[in-house]
RODO-2510 file (C-alpha; in nm, 4 decimals, decimal comma):
residues 565
     n   res          X          Y          Z
     1     m     4,4082     3,2777    22,2592
     2     l     4,7223     3,0734    22,1137
     3     i     4,5557     3,0802    21,7620
     4     a     4,4911     3,4490    21,7750
     5     l     4,8309     3,5185    21,8871
     6     k     4,9594     3,3015    21,6005
     7     l     4,8081     3,4799    21,3694
     8     l     4,9029     3,8534    21,4784
     9     g     5,2862     3,7048    21,5124
    10     s     5,2660     3,5977    21,1624
    11     i     5,1167     3,9127    21,0058
    12     a     5,3712     4,1097    21,2360
    13     l     5,6613     3,8652    21,1154
    14     l     5,5063     3,9427    20,7261
    15     m     5,5134     4,2728    20,7244
    16     y     5,8862     4,2632    20,8833
    17     g     5,9949     4,0654    20,6416
    18     m     5,8530     4,2916    20,3335
    19     k     6,0432     4,5852    20,5250
    20     v     6,3485     4,4055    20,5024
    21     m     6,3323     4,3206    20,1618
    22     s     6,2420     4,6923    20,0743
    23     e     6,5425     4,8016    20,2609
    24     a     6,7685     4,5578    20,1067
    25     l     6,6307     4,6376    19,7344
    26     q     6,6469     5,0101    19,7569
    27     k     7,0252     5,0060    19,9441
    28     m     7,1250     4,7330    19,6348
    29     a     6,9643     4,9550    19,4002
    30     g     7,0642     5,3027    19,5418
    31     p     7,1543     5,6006    19,2590
    32     q     7,0250     5,3464    18,9846
    33     l     6,6648     5,3906    19,1812
    34     r     6,6842     5,7588    19,1900
    35     h     6,8405     5,7482    18,8225
    36     l     6,5500     5,5808    18,7220
    37     l     6,2569     5,7703    18,8300
    38     g     6,4454     6,1107    18,7331
    39     a     6,5195     5,9819    18,3856
    40     m     6,2265     5,7382    18,2845
    41     t     5,9509     5,9846    18,3411
    42     t     5,9979     6,1644    18,0118
    43     n     5,6276     6,1056    17,9405
    44     r     5,3144     6,0037    18,1143
    45     f     5,3419     5,6153    17,9727
    46     t     5,7135     5,5745    18,0929
    47     g     5,6334     5,7388    18,4280
    48     v     5,3325     5,4822    18,4850
    49     a     5,6078     5,2136    18,3839
    50     t     5,8848     5,3107    18,5834
    51     g     5,6260     5,3243    18,8917
    52     a     5,5101     5,0138    18,8541
    53     l     5,8691     4,8122    18,7987
    54     v     6,0257     5,0190    19,0612
    55     t     5,7846     4,9085    19,3019
    56     v     5,8197     4,5503    19,2232
    57     a     6,1869     4,5822    19,2877
    58     v     6,1333     4,7187    19,6075
    59     q     5,8006     4,5191    19,6910
    60     s     5,6476     4,8163    19,8404
    61     s     5,4114     5,0757    19,6840
    62     a     5,4328     5,3082    19,9784
    63     a     5,7812     5,3190    19,9549
    64     t     5,7615     5,4170    19,6014
    65     t     5,5037     5,6683    19,6774
    66     v     5,6863     5,8372    19,9457
    67     m     5,9633     5,8300    19,7670
    68     t     5,7953     6,0176    19,4836
    69     v     5,7070     6,2461    19,7324
    70     s     6,0419     6,3313    19,8574
    71     f     6,1374     6,3910    19,4754
    72     v     5,8664     6,6183    19,4439
    73     n     5,9604     6,7956    19,7167
    74     a     6,2931     6,8015    19,6171
    75     a     6,2309     6,9697    19,2876
    76     l     6,3457     6,6811    19,0937
    77     l     6,0278     6,5766    18,9254
    78     t     5,7383     6,7451    18,8487
    79     l     5,3440     6,7160    18,9672
    80     s     5,2391     6,5866    18,6457
    81     q     5,5629     6,3102    18,6304
    82     a     5,5156     6,2289    19,0018
    83     i     5,1045     6,1452    18,9198
    84     s     5,2145     5,9042    18,6597
    85     i     5,4814     5,7162    18,8823
    86     i     5,2021     5,6946    19,1520
    87     m     4,9446     5,5616    18,9097
    88     g     5,2247     5,3002    18,7922
    89     a     5,2977     5,1905    19,1703
    90     n     4,9435     5,1065    19,2249
    91     i     4,9874     4,8372    18,9560
    92     g     5,3148     4,7541    19,0997
    93     t     5,2092     4,6455    19,4211
    94     t     4,9671     4,3928    19,3363
    95     l     5,2222     4,1756    19,2760
    96     s     5,2313     4,1103    19,6561
    97     a     4,8963     4,0227    19,6537
    98     w     4,9875     3,7570    19,3954
    99     i     5,2959     3,6265    19,5950
   100     m     5,0053     3,6156    19,9030
   101     s     4,7949     3,4387    19,6990
   102     a     5,0440     3,1733    19,6150
   103     g     5,1323     3,1229    19,9590
   104     f     4,7983     3,0261    20,0522
   105     s     4,7702     2,7804    19,7711
   106     f     5,0400     2,5334    19,8439
   107     d     5,2837     2,4828    20,1423
   108     v     5,5869     2,7723    20,0863
   109     t     5,7797     2,7034    20,4256
   110     m     5,9560     2,4079    20,2651
   111     l     6,1499     2,7154    20,0755
   112     v     6,2383     2,8968    20,4036
   113     w     6,5115     2,7055    20,5511
   114     p     6,7681     2,6642    20,2664
   115     v     6,6928     3,0455    20,1758
   116     f     6,7664     3,1335    20,5381
   117     l     7,1001     2,9268    20,5200
   118     i     7,1851     3,0851    20,1978
   119     a     7,0826     3,4508    20,3184
   120     i     7,2969     3,4079    20,6592
   121     i     7,5965     3,2876    20,4997
   122     l     7,5938     3,5926    20,2683
   123     i     7,5287     3,8396    20,5338
   124     q     7,8346     3,6654    20,7177
   125     i     8,0268     3,6908    20,4500
   126     g     7,9804     4,0563    20,3861
   127     k     8,0777     4,1498    20,0091
   128     h     7,7025     4,0547    19,9035
   129     r     7,5453     4,1565    20,2278
   130     y     7,2350     4,3411    20,0982
   131     l     7,1478     4,0384    19,8752
   132     g     7,1710     3,8400    20,2017
   133     d     6,9208     4,1365    20,3608
   134     f     6,6931     4,0810    20,1054
   135     l     6,7051     3,6959    20,1495
   136     f     6,6578     3,6868    20,4835
   137     g     6,3387     3,9232    20,4527
   138     l     6,2245     3,7071    20,1805
   139     s     6,2407     3,4044    20,4099
   140     f     6,0689     3,5669    20,6827
   141     l     5,7796     3,6805    20,4065
   142     l     5,7572     3,3033    20,3031
   143     f     5,7641     3,1686    20,6551
   144     a     5,5164     3,4304    20,7495
   145     l     5,2626     3,2906    20,4654
   146     g     5,3260     2,9460    20,5626
   147     m     5,1975     3,0504    20,8844
   148     l     4,9153     3,1967    20,8347
   149     r     4,8192     2,9234    20,6288
   150     v     4,8063     2,6871    20,8792
   151     t     4,6606     2,9310    21,1178
   152     g     4,3859     2,9730    20,9072
   153     v     4,3361     2,5895    20,8923
   154     e     4,3641     2,6093    21,2865
   155     m     4,1603     2,8492    21,3479
   156     d     3,8407     2,6939    21,1299
   157     l     3,6530     2,9908    21,1334
   158     a     3,3822     2,8413    20,9046
   159     h     3,2488     2,5925    21,2042
   160     n     3,2620     2,8660    21,4431
   161     t     2,8865     2,9165    21,4794
   162     a     2,9572     3,2597    21,6563
   163     v     3,1917     3,4089    21,3950
   164     v     2,9697     3,2540    21,0880
   165     n     2,6669     3,4140    21,2349
   166     f     2,8315     3,7446    21,2957
   167     f     2,9142     3,7876    20,8958
   168     d     2,6071     3,6275    20,7712
   169     s     2,4035     3,8812    20,9330
   170     f     2,5765     4,1118    20,6892
   171     d     2,4020     4,0837    20,3442
   172     s     2,6576     4,0773    20,0452
   173     g     2,3904     4,1841    19,8072
   174     s     2,3682     4,4702    20,0001
   175     y     2,5293     4,8293    19,9236
   176     f     2,5675     4,9248    20,2670
   177     t     2,7500     4,6206    20,3583
   178     i     2,9944     4,6660    20,0758
   179     l     3,0240     5,0270    20,1877
   180     l     3,0955     4,9073    20,5867
   181     f     3,3546     4,6317    20,4677
   182     l     3,5288     4,9026    20,2570
   183     l     3,5331     5,1522    20,5418
   184     v     3,6447     4,8873    20,7708
   185     g     3,9314     4,8144    20,5126
   186     t     4,0255     5,1688    20,5005
   187     v     4,0322     5,2081    20,9048
   188     l     4,2223     4,8781    20,9401
   189     t     4,4859     4,9560    20,6965
   190     f     4,4937     5,3305    20,8059
   191     i     4,6301     5,1901    21,1637
   192     a     4,8253     4,8952    21,0464
   193     q     5,0076     5,1326    20,7826
   194     s     5,0321     4,8142    20,5754
   195     s     4,7798     4,6938    20,2848
   196     a     5,0243     4,3840    20,2451
   197     a     4,8882     4,3118    20,6404
   198     i     4,5153     4,3834    20,5535
   199     m     4,5410     4,1704    20,2486
   200     a     4,6774     3,9087    20,4156
   201     i     4,3981     3,9321    20,7093
   202     t     4,1249     3,9555    20,4156
   203     m     4,2572     3,5995    20,2326
   204     v     4,2914     3,4162    20,5723
   205     l     3,8656     3,5399    20,6210
   206     c     3,8149     3,4415    20,2746
   207     s     3,9980     3,1230    20,2352
   208     t     3,8363     2,9932    20,6001
   209     g     3,5050     3,0542    20,4605
   210     v     3,4195     3,3295    20,6923
   211     i     3,3270     3,6122    20,4557
   212     d     3,2413     3,5870    20,0724
   213     i     3,3974     3,7116    19,7902
   214     f     3,1750     4,0197    19,7645
   215     q     3,2879     4,1285    20,1327
   216     g     3,6781     4,0486    20,0487
   217     i     3,6792     4,2648    19,7533
   218     a     3,5082     4,5383    19,9483
   219     l     3,8006     4,4961    20,2080
   220     v     4,0542     4,5214    19,9223
   221     m     3,9309     4,8505    19,7523
   222     g     3,9220     4,9714    20,1526
   223     e     4,2904     4,8790    20,1596
   224     n     4,3581     5,0870    19,8415
   225     i     4,2311     5,4193    19,9865
   226     g     4,3972     5,3357    20,3495
   227     t     4,7066     5,2855    20,1786
   228     t     4,7077     5,6388    20,0263
   229     l     4,6930     5,7725    20,3802
   230     t     5,0879     5,6881    20,3987
   231     a     5,1975     5,9469    20,1476
   232     n     4,9600     6,1983    20,2777
   233     i     5,1090     6,1851    20,6399
   234     a     5,4782     6,1931    20,5055
   235     a     5,3761     6,4994    20,2766
   236     l     5,2371     6,7000    20,6021
   237     s     5,5674     6,8685    20,6545
   238     a     5,6448     6,8783    20,2787
   239     n     5,6015     7,1726    20,0205
   240     t     5,3095     7,2376    19,8424
   241     q     5,3884     7,0248    19,5588
   242     a     5,4658     6,7526    19,7715
   243     r     5,1376     6,7419    19,9257
   244     r     4,9557     6,8090    19,5715
   245     a     5,1285     6,4555    19,5069
   246     a     5,0341     6,3081    19,7695
   247     a     4,6339     6,4450    19,7178
   248     a     4,6723     6,3114    19,3624
   249     h     4,7311     5,9440    19,5143
   250     l     4,4682     5,9605    19,7251
   251     f     4,2185     6,0849    19,4210
   252     f     4,3199     5,8338    19,2194
   253     n     4,2084     5,5504    19,4663
   254     v     3,9156     5,7173    19,5316
   255     f     3,7882     5,8180    19,1873
   256     g     3,8544     5,4168    19,1088
   257     v     3,6797     5,3277    19,4156
   258     i     3,3897     5,5501    19,3177
   259     w     3,3215     5,3903    18,9514
   260     i     3,3773     5,0407    19,0815
   261     l     3,0537     5,0799    19,3123
   262     c     2,8795     5,1900    19,0531
   263     c     2,9135     4,8413    18,8389
   264     f     3,0439     4,6329    19,1492
   265     y     2,8598     4,3322    19,1209
   266     p     2,8951     4,2770    18,7562
   267     f     3,2637     4,3505    18,7663
   268     v     3,3487     4,0801    19,0882
   269     r     3,1345     3,8254    18,8563
   270     l     3,3884     3,9237    18,5839
   271     v     3,6796     3,8969    18,8087
   272     c     3,5158     3,5524    18,9300
   273     r     3,4627     3,3941    18,5983
   274     i     3,8285     3,4831    18,5194
   275     v     3,9335     3,2688    18,7970
   276     g     3,7093     2,9774    18,7182
   277     m     3,4616     3,0379    19,0092
   278     d     3,0869     3,0689    19,1088
   279     p     3,0760     3,3460    19,3205
   280     g     2,6884     3,2267    19,4591
   281     a     2,8251     2,8509    19,5505
   282     e     2,7899     2,8124    19,9122
   283     m     3,1047     2,6152    19,8901
   284     q     3,4138     2,7784    19,7398
   285     e     3,8018     2,6473    19,6682
   286     p     4,0099     2,8786    19,8835
   287     t     4,2865     2,8952    19,6310
   288     q     4,0491     3,0490    19,3988
   289     l     3,9127     3,2771    19,6281
   290     t     4,2588     3,4124    19,7105
   291     f     4,3474     3,4023    19,3304
   292     a     3,9975     3,6268    19,2658
   293     l     4,1114     3,8743    19,5540
   294     a     4,4346     3,9140    19,3937
   295     t     4,2880     3,9346    19,0281
   296     f     4,0628     4,1561    19,1257
   297     h     4,3374     4,3862    19,2620
   298     t     4,5111     4,3732    18,9756
   299     l     4,2424     4,4655    18,7243
   300     f     4,0847     4,7462    18,9170
   301     n     4,4539     4,9497    18,9573
   302     v     4,5224     4,8405    18,5767
   303     t     4,1163     4,9541    18,4645
   304     n     4,2047     5,2605    18,6928
   305     t     4,5417     5,3611    18,5630
   306     l     4,3840     5,3335    18,1670
   307     i     4,0786     5,5384    18,2726
   308     l     4,2901     5,8468    18,4616
   309     i     4,6164     5,8261    18,2491
   310     w     4,4787     6,0620    17,9990
   311     f     4,3378     6,3238    18,2614
   312     i     4,6916     6,3418    18,4327
   313     p     4,6984     6,7414    18,3414
   314     q     4,3248     6,8029    18,4847
   315     i     4,4493     6,5834    18,7826
   316     e     4,7100     6,8254    18,8460
   317     q     4,4840     7,1326    18,8185
   318     l     4,2240     6,9705    19,0092
   319     v     4,5075     6,9257    19,3214
   320     c     4,6386     7,2512    19,2494
   321     r     4,2990     7,4407    19,2982
   322     i     4,2332     7,2387    19,6266
   323     i     4,6081     7,2714    19,7591
   324     k     4,6984     7,6340    19,7871
   325     p     5,0722     7,7270    19,8827
   326     k     5,1077     7,7965    20,2309
   327     k     5,0988     8,1611    20,3604
   328     s     5,4337     8,0680    20,5201
   329     e     5,6147     7,9191    20,1974
   330     e     5,5041     8,2639    20,0239
   331     e     5,6736     8,4887    20,2948
   332     e     5,8831     8,3151    20,4823
   333     e     6,2234     8,3839    20,2632
   334     f     6,4770     8,1601    20,4393
   335     r     6,2737     7,8746    20,5101
   336     l     6,5017     7,5318    20,4091
   337     m     6,3141     7,4592    20,0961
   338     y     6,3655     7,0871    20,0112
   339     i     6,4155     6,9153    20,3461
   340     r     6,1276     6,9196    20,6187
   341     g     6,1486     6,7204    20,9544
   342     g     5,8709     6,4711    21,0405
   343     i     5,8797     6,1138    20,8864
   344     m     5,9505     6,1618    20,5246
   345     k     6,2748     5,9609    20,5662
   346     t     6,3446     5,7218    20,2715
   347     p     6,7083     5,7078    20,3512
   348     e     6,8505     5,6256    20,0163
   349     i     6,6720     5,9011    19,8578
   350     s     6,7311     6,1555    20,1502
   351     v     7,0795     6,2409    20,0287
   352     l     6,9123     6,3978    19,6953
   353     q     6,7051     6,6394    19,9004
   354     a     7,0303     6,7379    20,1219
   355     q     7,2158     6,7871    19,8332
   356     k     6,9517     7,0624    19,6786
   357     e     6,9247     7,2541    20,0115
   358     i     7,3233     7,2397    20,0035
   359     a     7,2852     7,3976    19,6594
   360     v     7,0644     7,6491    19,8007
   361     f     7,2910     7,7257    20,0899
   362     g     7,5995     7,7856    19,8584
   363     e     7,3219     8,0207    19,6748
   364     r     7,2783     8,1890    19,9811
   365     m     7,6190     8,2517    20,0749
   366     m     7,6949     8,3826    19,7176
   367     k     7,4089     8,6212    19,7816
   368     m     7,5647     8,7461    20,0719
   369     s     7,8880     8,8008    19,9119
   370     e     7,6822     9,0008    19,6614
   371     m     7,5576     9,2172    19,9643
   372     v     7,9341     9,2658    20,0864
   373     k     7,9837     9,4192    19,7434
   374     d     7,6959     9,6480    19,7647
   375     l     7,8152     9,7656    20,1068
   376     y     8,1506     9,8408    20,0176
   377     k     8,0052    10,0490    19,7252
   378     t     7,7320    10,2576    19,9121
   379     t     7,8066    10,6047    20,0566
   380     d     7,4369    10,6539    20,2163
   381     e     7,4055    10,5832    20,5878
   382     a     7,0683    10,4441    20,5962
   383     e     7,1463    10,2211    20,3110
   384     f     7,5000    10,1444    20,4802
   385     k     7,2807    10,0045    20,7945
   386     k     7,0062     9,8531    20,6256
   387     i     7,2652     9,6241    20,4068
   388     f     7,4556     9,5445    20,7571
   389     e     7,1786     9,4256    20,9031
   390     r     7,1137     9,1804    20,6295
   391     i     7,4256     9,0835    20,6380
   392     q     7,4029     9,0138    21,0036
   393     k     7,0959     8,8069    20,8951
   394     y     7,2369     8,6040    20,6323
   395     e     7,5126     8,5146    20,8697
   396     q     7,2433     8,3947    21,1238
   397     i     7,0554     8,1793    20,8268
   398     s     7,4359     8,0435    20,7439
   399     d     7,4440     7,8929    21,1156
   400     n     7,0959     7,8095    21,1365
   401     m     7,0949     7,6195    20,7911
   402     e     7,3983     7,4194    20,9013
   403     n     7,2652     7,2942    21,2188
   404     e     6,9441     7,1854    21,0260
   405     i     7,0873     7,0252    20,7460
   406     g     7,3521     6,8798    20,9527
   407     k     7,0608     6,7229    21,2033
   408     y     6,9043     6,6031    20,9017
   409     l     7,1881     6,4005    20,7435
   410     g     7,2611     6,2798    21,1426
   411     e     6,8997     6,1359    21,1169
   412     v     6,9627     5,9992    20,7717
   413     s     7,2924     5,8344    20,8765
   414     d     7,1185     5,6561    21,1659
   415     a     6,9325     5,4211    20,9380
   416     h     7,1525     5,1218    20,7707
   417     l     7,2903     5,2389    20,4420
   418     s     7,5084     5,1356    20,1387
   419     d     7,9262     5,2053    20,1491
   420     d     7,7998     5,4776    19,8743
   421     t     7,5713     5,6867    20,0565
   422     k     7,7791     5,7139    20,3692
   423     e     8,0443     5,8785    20,1659
   424     k     7,8019     6,1246    20,0225
   425     i     7,6822     6,2165    20,3841
   426     r     8,0205     6,2836    20,5203
   427     a     8,1067     6,4774    20,1731
   428     m     7,7638     6,6674    20,2533
   429     l     7,8907     6,7430    20,6165
   430     r     8,1656     6,8526    20,5416
   431     q     8,0443     7,1020    20,2222
   432     i     7,8085     7,2545    20,4968
   433     g     8,0790     7,3250    20,7283
   434     e     8,2616     7,4991    20,4780
   435     l     7,9684     7,6870    20,3215
   436     e     7,8911     7,8173    20,6741
   437     s     8,2856     7,9387    20,7077
   438     i     8,1804     8,1206    20,4182
   439     g     7,9174     8,2770    20,5540
   440     d     8,1423     8,3852    20,8895
   441     s     8,3992     8,5335    20,6133
   442     g     8,1760     8,7325    20,4614
   443     y     8,0407     8,8963    20,7568
   444     n     8,3780     8,9316    20,8779
   445     m     8,4312     9,1478    20,6016
   446     a     8,1347     9,3678    20,6460
   447     r     8,2632     9,4558    21,0167
   448     v     8,5883     9,5351    20,8476
   449     i     8,4056     9,7777    20,5978
   450     r     8,2245     9,9088    20,8714
   451     r     8,5483    10,0236    21,0261
   452     k     8,6370    10,1914    20,7191
   453     h     8,3183    10,3340    20,7209
   454     e     8,3139    10,4709    21,0799
   455     a     8,6492    10,6075    21,0423
   456     k     8,5970    10,7661    20,6936
   457     i     8,9058    10,5634    20,5312
   458     d     8,8930    10,6280    20,1761
   459     f     9,1052    10,3913    19,9694
   460     n     9,3243    10,5198    19,6759
   461     e     9,2688    10,3912    19,3451
   462     q     9,5628    10,1346    19,3569
   463     q     9,3593    10,0128    19,7009
   464     e     9,0428     9,9776    19,4927
   465     n     9,1912     9,8196    19,1913
   466     g     9,3315     9,5712    19,4579
   467     i     8,9887     9,5225    19,5922
   468     k     8,8158     9,4758    19,2798
   469     r     9,0460     9,2295    19,1773
   470     m     9,0072     9,0201    19,4461
   471     l     8,6408     9,0194    19,4664
   472     a     8,5974     8,9275    19,1242
   473     l     8,8548     8,6484    19,1647
   474     a     8,6591     8,5017    19,5030
   475     q     8,3270     8,5759    19,2319
   476     r     8,4570     8,3481    18,9232
   477     a     8,5208     8,0868    19,2136
   478     g     8,1723     8,0979    19,3798
   479     e     8,0095     8,0881    19,0644
   480     r     8,2004     7,7615    18,9658
   481     m     8,0975     7,6408    19,2952
   482     l     7,7306     7,6934    19,2427
   483     e     7,7359     7,4925    18,9206
   484     m     7,9156     7,2027    19,0897
   485     l     7,6500     7,2065    19,3809
   486     n     7,3722     7,2032    19,1137
   487     g     7,4962     6,9784    18,8726
   488     r     7,6282     6,5905    18,8687
   489     r     7,9493     6,6277    19,0218
   490     e     8,0903     6,3676    18,7184
   491     d     8,0552     6,6410    18,4513
   492     f     8,2947     6,8388    18,6233
   493     d     8,6773     6,8768    18,6619
   494     f     8,8890     7,0147    18,9707
   495     r     9,1460     7,1580    18,7787
   496     p     9,0001     7,4823    18,6648
   497     s     8,8400     7,5785    19,0690
   498     e     9,2159     7,5067    19,1565
   499     e     9,3717     7,7396    18,9026
   500     i     9,1071     7,9855    19,0389
   501     e     9,2360     7,9463    19,3783
   502     q     9,6224     7,9843    19,2847
   503     q     9,5358     8,3093    19,0895
   504     i     9,3405     8,4223    19,4687
   505     n     9,6814     8,3290    19,6254
   506     d     9,9011     8,4694    19,4210
   507     c     9,7030     8,8022    19,4256
   508     r     9,6702     8,8268    19,8062
   509     d    10,0704     8,8037    19,7964
   510     e    10,1190     9,0674    19,5382
   511     l     9,8955     9,3067    19,7111
   512     k    10,0635     9,2063    20,0656
   513     d    10,4173     9,2970    19,9278
   514     e    10,2540     9,6198    19,7237
   515     n    10,0774     9,6927    20,0424
   516     m    10,4339     9,6679    20,2504
   517     r    10,6008     9,9201    19,9895
   518     n    10,3038    10,1346    20,0312
   519     l    10,3309    10,1802    20,3847
   520     d    10,7289    10,2247    20,3912
   521     e    10,6898    10,5007    20,1478
   522     h    10,3765    10,6498    20,3246
   523     v    10,1462    10,6487    20,0107
   524     y     9,8932    10,6089    20,2839
   525     s     9,8251    10,5678    20,6255
   526     y     9,8998    10,2630    20,8495
   527     d     9,5035    10,2216    20,9410
   528     s     9,3837    10,2411    20,5583
   529     g     9,6852     9,9740    20,4948
   530     s     9,5571     9,7600    20,7931
   531     i     9,2340     9,7851    20,6914
   532     y     9,2652     9,7228    20,3049
   533     m     9,5047     9,4188    20,4207
   534     d     9,2150     9,2749    20,6546
   535     l     8,9247     9,2727    20,3168
   536     i     9,2078     9,1104    20,0842
   537     n     9,2694     8,8491    20,3663
   538     e     8,9282     8,7689    20,4068
   539     a     8,8393     8,7698    20,0571
   540     e     9,1327     8,4903    20,0448
   541     k     8,9896     8,2697    20,2754
   542     a     8,6285     8,2991    20,1316
   543     g     8,8555     8,1401    19,8288
   544     d     8,9518     7,8827    20,0465
   545     y     8,6632     7,8022    20,2012
   546     i     8,4922     7,7730    19,8459
   547     i     8,7739     7,5386    19,7199
   548     n     8,7254     7,3382    19,9980
   549     v     8,3402     7,3253    19,9263
   550     v     8,4444     7,2352    19,5758
   551     e     8,6645     6,9566    19,6816
   552     a     8,4397     6,7765    19,8989
   553     r     8,1521     6,7824    19,6092
   554     l     8,3980     6,6461    19,3575
   555     g     8,5933     6,3966    19,6078
   556     t     8,8976     6,5271    19,5366
   557     s     9,2372     6,5645    19,7576
   558     h     9,3827     6,9414    19,7022
   559     r     9,7184     6,9256    19,6802
   560     l     9,7449     7,3093    19,5308
   561     s    10,0708     7,4048    19,6901
   562     e    10,2812     7,1210    19,5792
   563     q    10,1307     7,0635    19,2809
   564     l    10,1802     7,4478    19,1350
   565     a    10,4556     7,5912    19,3127
***
């Protein structure tokens, strides 16, 4: 029982070490990983290379795949780009098998203690804490591999008659046995949600002589299918394209398993010849067995990619036929487009989804502004009521969007994040607050217009021109705000938006003085002048909220009054 607990504890430590390493590397790479995935996928070959490199960097194909699904969900990657990245991720993940194989080949625990020491020093210093976190995870990984190696020897399963007889009852020359072990590998990987953990167990079983190479490789094949379930679960709450990307990952591995089964025994013998071992020998060298498993894992994924890379368009068409858009996605106009609840949370990547959603938020608020203009122009009673109700609905939508995006960012901020990402989240929280205020301002303008409509007040030409000037300036400010929300903040200058804001303030002051003179001269009634200035003031407030969004997006301190006074 003690040995069994030691085995399970070592596997848990292995999984924890890989998780810490992966998270630390993502925090170190952060924005570079995002730009790498987006920039290096110009064709299928660079996409495969990018997927492999990123997976080697973060030491987790699941992280790369979930990251890719997140990008597809946020419309930052096309489906064909995502498929090529996922193919590369399957190649990149084979490095983990080689690391584990090396851990079973020699005693790696001698490296653990100096790595632990360096990691703790770096973490305490703080300047290079992410590197320290990475080394901390690496030391756990190395320690777990060393413990697995020792535990495998202590278990001495090769001399346990009951265990040996159980596995001997399965004929490795039978396809039924291969399919059974494949299924077991799939189920275990699905339960553990870690192909690395099941690979470690497979290596323990093979290196101790409990199962032969054929059974071990069947388990590895099952692990390849089981690991695809992570991305598919992550995509359950995502949009149609993200679900298709996850389905393409499943198709890739299932297709590979099918063609391998067609030539299973010749392929395994080829792998054995490469590592210099005889698959039929009764006594096998443990090192050769672990190397054979790692070699098979690599050859399987590389060969599968070489076959399927030419059929990415056809795979895309297939998953598009299988996974149709949900009816709710077609009909539900105001549902969040890029972020969802559920488990699809890769913290350093999630900020991109949130920024895309904030851009949509901005577009909806500007659409609401267009409705306010339409409301102002219309004279038809039924049309007026219809537009006003739509504006009311949009105001509710603005509240909901602020709450949902804010909640999402709050969940993301609970994770360990880089300082840069924390700053971006703070800026995004300010953006959504100001965008919601734009919605409030638009609704307030609609209510003022309703007062005008109910009181049957008509503006004179001077008032009409004043309203047009203010709305046109607010429109210009809003259009520039949308460009910044949809683009890279490094590409924009704050000054043009600042100048438009000053023009809005100057126009408001000019119209206010003009209105006071007209009231003194009885050019129009007090009620008309009051409603007129309420509209002007609300338009000016909208301009203030817009410039605040721009400030938050660009990270600029607004000192308009001091600079332009």
